[in-house]
Every structure is written in structure tokens, then in C-alpha cells.
C-alpha positions in Angstrom: 10.3 -51.1 -37.9 13.0 -52.1 -35.5 14.7 -48.7 -36.0 11.4 -46.9 -35.3 11.2 -48.6 -31.9 14.8 -47.7 -31.1 14.0 -44.1 -32.1 10.9 -44.0 -29.9 12.9 -45.4 -26.9 15.5 -42.7 -27.6 12.9 -39.9 -27.6 11.4 -41.3 -24.3 14.8 -41.3 -22.7 15.5 -37.8 -24.0 12.2 -36.6 -22.5 13.1 -38.3 -19.2 16.5 -36.6 -19.3 14.9 -33.2 -19.8 12.4 -33.9 -16.9 15.2 -35.0 -14.6 17.2 -31.8 -15.5 14.2 -29.6 -14.9 13.6 -31.3 -11.4 17.3 -30.8 -10.6 17.1 -27.1 -11.6 13.9 -26.6 -9.6 15.7 -28.0 -6.5 18.7 -25.8 -7.1 16.5 -22.7 -7.4 14.6 -23.6 -4.3 17.9 -24.2 -2.4 19.3 -20.9 -3.8 16.2 -19.0 -2.7 16.5 -20.4 0.8 20.2 -19.4 0.9 19.2 -15.9 -0.2 16.6 -15.7 2.5 19.0 -16.8 5.2 21.7 -14.4 4.0 19.2 -11.5 3.8 17.9 -12.2 7.3 21.5 -12.5 8.6 22.4 -9.1 6.9 19.4 -7.5 8.7 20.7 -8.8 12.0 24.4 -8.3 11.4 24.2 -4.7 10.0 22.6 -3.1 13.0 24.6 -5.2 15.4 27.9 -4.1 13.8 27.0 -0.5 12.9 24.8 0.3 15.9 24.3 -2.1 18.8 27.8 -3.1 19.5 29.2 0.5 19.1 26.4 1.7 21.3 27.1 -0.9 24.0 30.9 -0.2 24.0 30.7 3.6 23.7 29.4 5.1 26.9 29.0 8.6 25.4 26.8 7.4 22.6 24.8 5.2 24.9 24.2 8.2 27.2 23.2 10.5 24.4 20.8 7.8 23.1 19.2 7.3 26.5 18.9 11.0 27.3 17.7 11.8 23.8 15.0 9.2 23.9 13.7 10.8 27.1 13.9 14.4 25.9 15.8 16.4 23.3 16.0 19.1 25.9 18.5 17.0 27.8 20.9 17.3 24.9 23.2 20.2 23.7 23.2 21.0 20.0 26.1 18.7 19.3 24.5 15.8 21.1 21.2 16.4 19.2 23.1 16.0 16.0 24.6 12.7 17.2 21.2 11.6 18.4 19.8 12.4 15.0 22.3 10.0 13.3 21.6 7.3 16.0 17.9 7.5 15.3 18.3 7.9 11.5 20.3 4.7 11.4 17.3 2.9 12.8 14.8 4.3 10.3 17.3 3.7 7.5 17.6 0.0 8.6 13.8 -0.2 8.4 14.1 0.7 4.8 16.4 -2.3 4.2 14.0 -4.5 6.1 11.1 -3.3 4.0 12.8 -3.9 0.7 13.9 -7.4 1.8 10.3 -8.2 2.9 8.9 -7.0 -0.5 11.1 -9.5 -2.2 10.1 -12.3 0.3 13.6 -12.6 1.5 12.7 -12.2 5.1 9.6 -13.6 6.9 6.7 -11.4 7.8 7.3 -12.0 11.5 10.8 -10.5 11.3 9.5 -7.5 9.3 6.7 -7.0 11.9 9.2 -7.2 14.8 11.5 -4.6 13.2 8.7 -2.3 12.4 7.4 -2.6 16.0 10.9 -1.8 17.3 11.3 1.2 14.9 7.9 2.6 15.8 8.6 2.2 19.5 11.7 4.5 19.1 9.5 7.1 17.4 7.0 6.9 20.3 9.6 8.1 22.9 9.5 11.8 23.8 12.8 12.4 22.1 12.1 10.0 19.3 8.8 11.8 18.6 10.6 15.2 18.6 13.4 13.8 16.3 11.0 11.9 13.9 10.1 15.0 11.8 13.8 15.6 11.1 14.4 12.0 10.1 11.1 11.8 8.2 12.3 14.8 6.1 15.2 12.8 4.7 14.1 9.2 4.7 12.4 7.7 1.7 8.6 8.5 1.6 7.7 4.8 1.5 9.4 4.2 4.9 8.0 7.4 6.3 4.5 6.4 5.2 4.8 3.0 6.8 6.1 4.4 10.1 3.4 7.2 10.1 0.7 4.7 9.4 1.8 2.5 12.3 2.0 5.6 14.6 -1.6 6.6 13.5 -3.1 3.1 13.6 -1.6 2.0 16.9 -1.6 5.1 19.2 -1.4 2.9 22.3 1.7 1.0 21.1 4.3 1.3 23.9 7.4 3.4 23.5 10.9 1.9 23.5 11.4 3.3 27.0 8.2 1.5 28.2 9.4 -1.7 26.6 13.0 -1.4 27.9 12.9 0.8 31.1 16.7 0.6 31.3 16.7 3.4 28.8 14.7 5.7 31.1 17.0 8.5 32.0 17.9 8.5 35.6 16.1 11.8 36.2 13.0 10.2 34.7 13.1 7.3 37.1 12.7 9.8 39.9 9.7 11.3 38.1 11.6 14.6 37.3 11.6 14.1 33.5 
């Protein structure tokens, strides 16, 4: 009988060991999930900063094309319209990454909503609205549907130029455009 008691104690200790191991693994998975979420959010922020915002801030020609293009495609020559297309397409393409990260719960809803608001505000500018059909034709249908849904459901949402008047083209400030 003494060996039966020792065997029972061994089984209990083994079960406790399994329980401790499971708790440890759950903690590691939770920590890993938090790390993935932080890394995903950081990539959403770093990507546009490195590929778009910093080059835009340091390249006067692109900055001017962007500002003029947002106000009116008519202010751009054909070459500048193509450059404006890529500047705008980058933003819509970034929205695709944000959408996929949100679907996997790797970024919070508030960050997704902020990025969607920003992206839609670009499409609400005169030049953005004129360029949107070209971008929509080559972006994934899911992202196009999300943007179109926001454009339809929130017709009074302000444009990027309204939110950031610094991008109003100088002629537009005077009321000419």
C-alpha cells in the first residue's frame, strides 16, 4: 500500500507539472501575441513614414505635385499625373495592409479607423476623387469596397485639404481654384 501512495503522489506531481507547463505556455503565447501586435502597429507606422512621408517632406517636387494634385488634376501635366497616381496609390495600398492586420487583430480598431479616415479624406479631395477610379481599378476589390462604402456612408466627411489646409494649393487659397 505504501507504494500505491507514492505512485498517487507522483501522479499528482506530474499533473501539477503539466498544469504549470500549460500556464507557462499560455503566458508565452500571450506575450508573443502582444509582441506581434506591437510589431504590426510599428510596421503600419514605419512603412508609410519611410516610403512616403519622409520622402514627401524632403522632396519638394513630390510635395508640390501632391498638393497640386489633391486640389485638381488639371494643375498637373501628364508626367505629374502619373507621379500623383503612385503617391495616391501608395496610400490606398497601405490601407490594404492596415485592413489585413486589423482582420487578424494585430492592430486595434482605433488605429484601423484612423487610417481609414485618413485614406478616405484623400479620396474626398478634388484631385483624389478624380484619381480614385484609376487607383480603384488596380487595388484589391476588398479595399476598394471599404473605401467606397465609407465614401457613400459618410458624404459629409471632410477632405484631407479641409483637415490640413496647408495642402490647399496657393491659387486655391485665393479662391481661384
